[in-house]
C-alpha positions, 0 to 999 in steps of 0.5 A: 889359036886364041879362041881355042885357048879361051875354050879350053880355059872355059872347060877348066873353069867349068871343071873347077866349078863342079869340083867346088860345088861338090867339095867347096863346103870344106873350105868353110872349115878354114874360111867361114865367109866362103859359105856365101859363095858356096851355097849359091854354087850348090843351089845352081848345080842342083837346079841345073841337074834337077831341071836338065838345064844347060850351063851357060859355060857350055854354049860359050865354050862351043862358040869359042871352039867354032870361032877357032874353027874347031868342032863344038859338041851337042849336050852339056859339059857333063855329057861331053866330058864327064859322062864318057868317063863315069857312065858308059851310056848317055846322060838320062834325066834319072841320072841327072836327078841322081847327080843333083841328089848326090850333090845335095847329100854330099853338101849336107854331110859337109855342112853337118861337119862344118856345123859340128866343128863350129859348135866344138870350138 
C-alpha cells in the first residue's frame, strides 16, 4: 500500500512540475525570486521534449508501482497520462517538438508580461 501511495505521489509531483513549467512564470509577478527556480524547470522541460528524454520521475513511479505489485507502464508521463486525454494517437517526435516549442513560446509570453509589469513600476 505504501509503495502505491508513493507512486501516486510521484504522479502528483510530475503533474505539478508540468503545470509549473507552463505557468510558473506568472509567480514571478508576485515573487521575483521564483525566476531562479522557474527558468531551470522550463529549460529541463524543453530539453525533455526536444530530445525525447524520459523524465527520471517516470522510472521512479514504475519502480514504486512494481514494488506495490501494480503494473507499471511503458513510455513517459505525457504518453501515459496526458496523451490519451489531449491527443488520440501516440506521442510522436513531431508532437514532442511542438510541445517543447509551445512551452518555450508560452514562457516567452509570460516573461514578456513580467518584464512589462516590472518596467511599469
